N, C-alpha and C positions, 0 to 999 in steps of 0.2 A: 512451431508455436509462434504465430506472427506478432505477438504483442510485446516481445521482450527486447529491451534495449541493452544488449550485452556489453557495450562499450562503457566502462565506468567513467563517468564524467569527472574530470580532475578536480573540480571545485569541491566535490563531495568526498573524495577519497584521499586528498593530499594532506589532510590533517593527521599527522602521526605523533606529534608531541603529546605527552600526557598532560592534561589540564587538571590542576588541583581541584579537588572536590570530594564530596562524600555522599553516599546514597542516602535517601530519606529513610526515616524509621521503617523497619520491616523489609527493606531491600538489601540484598547482599551481592557484592561484586563476584562475578563468575570467574572460575578457573584459578582461584588463588591469586589473582592479580591485585595490585594495590588499588585502593579506592581512588577513582579519578573520574572527572566529568565525562570523559569519552571512553571509559572502560564500561562494558555492559554489566549491569546489575539487574537482578530479577526480584519481583515482589514475593511475598510470603505464599501466594497462591499460584505460583508458577515455578518452573524448573529451568535452570541454565542448561541449554543444549546448543550444539553447534548449528549455525545457520550460515552456509557457505557464501551467501550474498552479502554478509555483513563485513565491512572493511575494518571493524574494530579489532583491537588486539585479541587474538585467539578466535576471532570470527564467532563470537558468542551471541546467541539470541535467547528468547524466553519462550518456553513451551507452556501454553495456557491450560494444560490438562491437570494442573495441581502441583503441589510442592514435591511430590514423589513420582513424577512422570518418568517414562522410559524414553531415553534419547536414542533414535534410530541411527545405525552406523552409516547411513547414506549421507548424513550431514545436512539434511533439509527437513525431515519430518520427526514426529514424536508420537508417543502412544500413552494411554493411561497406565497407571500402576497396575501390576498384575497381569500385563499382556506382553506379547512379543511382537516385534515388527516383521511383517512379511511383505516384501516389496514387489511391485509390478512396475516395470519400466526402470529407467535410469536417469541420473542427473536431476536437474531441477523439476523435471516432469514426472518424477516418481510418485506413484500412488501406493500408500501403505495400508495394508489391512492389519489391525491390531487384534491378534488372535489371543484368546485366553491362554495364559502361560502353561496350563496343564493340558492343552491340546497339541497334537502333533502337527497339524496343518489346518488351514482354513481356506475355503474357496475364495480367492480374491474377488472383491467387488460383488459379492452375493447380493441379490436384490433384497431390499428391506433392511440393510445394515443401517445402524445409526451413524451419523456423520459428525463432522467437526464439533468439538466442544462439549459433547455429551457422552458420558460413559454408558455402555450398554448394561443390560441385566446380566446376572451371573451366567457365564458361559456363552454370552452373545458377542460376536466380534463387532468392532467399530472401525470406522475409517480414520486413519491418522491425520493429525494436524500438520500443516507446515509451521515451523517454528517462527515466532513473531520477530520481525526486525524492530529496530528502535528508531527514535526520532533523531534530530540533527546533533552533530558532535560539538558545535561551537557555542560557548556561553552567549546569552543574549547581550546585545549591545546596551551600554549604559549612557551612550551619547546620541544614538540614533533611534529611530523607531525600529520595531522588529516585525518581520513578516515571515510566516510559516506557510509553505505550500505543501499540501499532502495530496499525492496523486499517483498516476500510473507512469509508465515509461515515457509517454509523450511529455508529461510534465517534467520528468528528469531532463528531457531535451531542451525545453524552453526556460527552465528555471535559471540557468546561468545568465541568460540574456535579460531576464527580469531583474536579476541581481545587479547587473551592470547598469541597466536603465535607472534603477532606483538607488544607486550607490550613494548619492549625496544626501539621501533622506532616510534610508532604511538598510538594515542588515537583513538580507533575504536568505532563508535556508529551506531545504527540502526535507520532507519526511516521506518514506523512510530513508535513512542514510544508506547509500549504496545503489546498486543497479538493479538488474532483472526487471520485473514488471511493476516495480514500485509497490503501491498499496494493494495491488491485485484485485480480486473480486470482493463484493460487499460482505460476504460471509467472513472472509479472512479479515477484512477491515474491522468488522464488528468485534471479532474475537480478539484482535490485536490493538484496538484503538487506544487502550491505556498505555501501551508501549509507544505508539506512534506520536502521541502528544507529550512525550517525555524525552529528556535527554537520555543517552545510553545508560547513565548511572541511575536513572529513575527520577531525576529532578524534574518537576513539572515545568513545562514550557508555556509561558503565558505571553503570546505575541500581541501586538497591536491589531494586526490583521491576520486572519487564518483563512486562506483560500484552499478549498478542498474539492476533489473530483473523484468520482467512481463511475464506471460505465463500460469501458472497453473489455474488461475481463469478464463481464457477464454477457457480452455479445459476440466476441470473436470466435468462440467455440460453437456458435450457432445454437440450435435448440438441443443442447446436449442433455443427457440424463444425469441427474444428481447421483453421486457427488461430482461428476465431471473430473476435474483435476484439482483437488483442494490446494489452495495457496497459489494457484495459477489461473484457473478459470472456473466459473460457476454458471448454472443455467439462468436464463433471463427471468424465470419465475421467482428466483430468490433475490433479485436485485432490490426491489422496493422494500420488502420487510427488513432486510439488514441495513439498508440505507437509513431507514427510520431509526434504528438503534444507533447508528453512527451519529446522526444529527442530534439525538438526545444526549449523547456523551459530549459532543462538541459544544453544545449550548451550556455546558457546565464549566467550560474553560474560561477563566478570567471574567466572571460576571461583572458587567459594568466597564470592562476595559477592552476585551477582545471582540473585534468585529468580524463576523463570518461572511464569507463570499463563496458561492458555489460556482464552479466552472462547468457549464453545460458541455458534455463530452464532444470531442472532435470526431469528424466522420471517418468512415473507411471509403475513400473515394473510388477504389477499384472494384469493390464487391457490393453490388446493390442488395442482395439478400441479407448479408450481414449488416449493411448500413440500415436497412429497414428495421432490423431488430434494435439497432442503436438509436434510431429516431424514436422508436416506441419507448425505449428506456429514458430518453431525454424528456419526452412528454411527461412521464411519471415523475422524474426528478424535478422538473419545473413546477409541477403542481404541488409537490411536497414542499419545495422552497417557498412558494407563495403562501402555503398554509402556515409555515413556520416563520414567515416574514424575514426570510434570508434573501438578500439580493443575489443576482446571478450575473455572470458574464458569459456570453454565448459564443463559445469557440466554434461550434458547428456552423452557425450562420456566417461568422467571419471567414472561415476557410472556404465554404462553398461559394460565398460571395466573391472571393478572390480567385478561386480556381475553377469554378463552374460546378454544375450539379453532378450528382452521382449517376452513372459512372463517368469518371474522368481519369484518363490514363497517365496524364503528365501535368505537373505544375512546378513552378520555380525551376524550370529546365531539367527536371528529374522525373523519370518514369517511376511510377509507384509512390509518388509523393503523397503523404498523408494516407497511406494504406497499411497501417495507420501512422507510420513514422515519416518524418520529412526534415532531416537536418538542415537543408537549405531554407526551409520555411519557418524555423523556430524563432529566429531573430525578428522577422517581420511580425509574427504572431505576438511575441512579447512586447514589441514597441507599439504596434497598432491597436492592440486589443487588451492584453492582460495588464500591462503596467499602468495604463490610464485608469482602469477600473480599480486597481489597488490604490493608486495614488489618491483617488477621490475619497477613499476611506481613511487615509492617514491623517 
């Protein structure tokens, strides 16, 4: 599953001290842990479940299937109340069928199943959700500007360099907290957006600049058939409808204070068929941002301008660079393209 950045970036996981805080009204700290800014809490319409990609104490995340959802034993997915988890696959790539609790078994991934975020009719299986990750663990700065970057595993790679570049003027944090594919596909993002724009304990994060990106997790699996791999990848056809929902939610963050910036998704330099899908999604995203008057920074043109057109087998002295990851290229991308765009909005 080529879009995962499985090395946990130290800047995001090194925070282990409990920071004093308390959840907002209606949010409850998970696992019997003390209330703290960087201990996960879930809202009244979600359930505390384990999410193995979360670095927080107890690795807790929030299941968006309601307050009485079923946490699956795999540590990644959850199901609606009154169902049981039936898994296909292992690890973070597991796909869970939520079978009615009174049934013995269900055929995994049966065509016509309802998918993420929607309960089926009585006796109808649904496809399980991946548990939502949370936003960043560090309280907002009171002396510097604040920048929040929401995005995929490529953004996990370049965010530390953006943080270094802007250190004199802003505290830069990434959402979600942790590794894996970051904010995943747009359906996951839409389901989890209220967690991604909050601290682990549910405190609203209101930055000065919020840069966001979705794209790779709706292209790297090709023209897969829904539900594909919920919480990891989704079909290209689902990209724009759920991106619209994400934009609508983000426009409610810090009205009059928070400036939005969309990052046009980076290429897959090695794989032209996949990159063709990504370019089509980028065109859709650019049109939506123009419609919503949200400025963009184009990572795709920056990278192809530096490395060459797709397909390109090597860049920055590394084969497979920006296919889709490129650790040697992240510092350049942060310094040349991303940081200037954010700085201009601060």
